[in-house]
C-alpha distance (Angstrom), angle and dihedral (degrees) to the residues before:
residue distance angle dihedral
Y1 . . .
Q2 3.78 . .
Y3 3.81 125.9 .
K4 3.77 135.8 -172.3
V5 3.82 131.5 178.4
V6 3.74 127.6 -134.4
S7 3.87 121.8 -178.4
F8 3.85 122.6 -145.5
K9 3.75 125.7 -153.2
T10 3.87 119.1 -145.6
D11 3.80 88.6 -103.2
G12 3.79 92.1 57.5
V13 3.80 97.6 -104.9
T14 3.84 111.0 143.1
S15 3.79 129.3 -151.8
K16 3.76 127.1 -131.2
D17 3.78 116.4 -75.3
S18 3.79 114.9 -92.9
N19 3.81 122.6 -123.4
K20 3.72 110.6 -70.6
V21 3.84 114.7 -107.3
R22 3.78 121.2 -152.2
R23 3.84 120.1 -153.2
T24 3.77 129.2 -178.9
K25 3.77 116.9 -140.6
A26 3.77 110.3 -108.4
V27 3.83 125.0 -154.8
P28 3.77 107.7 -123.9
P29 3.86 116.2 -132.7
A30 3.82 121.7 -115.9
P31 3.76 117.3 -92.1
P32 3.84 116.8 -113.4
E33 3.81 121.2 -110.7
I34 3.85 106.5 -119.8
T35 3.75 135.9 -160.7
A36 3.86 128.9 -165.0
I37 3.75 117.6 -135.9
P38 3.84 118.7 -166.5
T39 3.76 114.3 -132.9
P40 3.84 132.5 179.2
D41 3.82 86.8 -102.3
G42 3.81 97.8 48.7
I43 3.78 125.6 -83.9
T44 3.81 137.6 -25.1
L45 3.73 121.7 -156.4
Q46 3.81 118.0 -148.2
W47 3.81 130.4 -175.1
K48 3.84 142.6 163.2
T49 3.80 121.1 -113.6
P50 3.77 108.7 -106.2
G51 3.85 121.5 -127.1
P52 3.77 119.8 -75.3
V53 3.77 124.5 -88.8
P54 3.88 110.9 -133.7
G55 3.73 111.1 -112.2
S56 3.85 95.3 15.3
T57 3.76 136.0 96.4
L58 3.90 122.6 -138.8
E59 3.73 108.3 -116.3
G60 3.74 100.6 176.3
F61 3.81 142.2 -88.6
A62 3.83 133.5 -66.3
I63 3.86 116.0 -142.9
Y64 3.79 119.6 -151.3
R65 3.79 129.7 -168.4
K66 3.80 135.6 -172.7
E67 3.83 140.3 170.7
P68 3.75 117.7 -115.8
K69 3.80 100.9 -92.9
E70 3.87 95.5 39.7
V71 3.78 130.5 88.8
M72 3.75 118.7 -117.1
P73 3.81 106.8 -85.4
L74 3.79 122.7 -117.0
S75 3.74 93.4 -129.3
P76 3.83 122.9 63.4
I77 3.82 121.3 -121.8
A78 3.75 88.7 -139.3
M79 3.83 142.8 5.0
V80 3.80 121.6 -150.0
K81 3.83 132.8 -169.8
S82 3.72 125.9 -99.1
D83 3.84 94.2 -100.3
V84 3.77 92.8 55.5
T85 3.79 118.7 94.4
S86 3.74 103.3 169.6
F87 3.85 139.5 53.3
A88 3.83 131.0 -165.0
D89 3.74 111.7 -158.0
P90 3.85 107.5 -131.1
H91 3.80 95.5 -174.9
M92 3.86 105.2 61.0
E93 3.90 119.5 136.6
H94 3.82 116.0 -137.9
G95 3.80 112.1 -95.7
M96 3.85 93.8 7.0
L97 3.81 117.3 129.6
Y98 3.89 114.3 -140.6
H99 3.77 130.2 -174.6
Y100 3.81 118.4 -146.7
A101 3.87 137.0 -161.9
V102 3.74 133.1 173.1
R103 3.82 132.4 -149.9
T104 3.84 126.4 -156.6
V105 3.73 114.3 -126.8
V106 3.78 122.7 -153.2
K107 3.80 134.8 172.8
T108 3.81 118.2 -127.4
G109 3.74 111.2 -177.9
A110 3.80 104.5 -45.1
E111 3.85 93.4 -27.2
L112 3.80 129.1 98.1
V113 3.88 110.1 -141.0
E114 3.79 123.6 -167.6
S115 3.79 126.9 -155.5
D116 3.79 124.0 -129.3
L117 3.75 115.8 -83.1
S118 3.72 116.8 -74.3
N119 3.78 122.2 -122.5
V120 3.84 110.6 -64.6
V121 3.74 121.1 -111.7
E122 3.83 132.0 -172.5
G123 3.80 130.6 -132.1
K124 3.80 134.8 175.4
F125 3.82 129.8 -174.5
L126 3.66 117.9 -138.4
L127 3.84 122.5 -179.1
S128 3.76 110.2 -124.9
E129 3.80 115.5 -127.7
């Protein structure tokens, strides 16, 4: 694929074309299947590493969290290395319900490519009495 950018003013005047940028289509990795395990300290997410993507190197996993009425954020709350297959959320508030998802991150050439979001799981931290 090749891209170029042209800006437009409100009166219709256009700028010069930008430099052309060439991108190669990258095959995204499969998302992991995650589970949520309640612990005395909150919640631990666990997953299995999905199968490899030919021509790519597994870089790690991006963990996302949202509250029930929010949309999943664009930025992860944490990134973990490729040999890590669990995550304990250290920033949960008592009684708050959270939704979690994970993306697989691979490196293809010089580009980092993320998978679609995994399945979404719920977790709630309740102080024990």
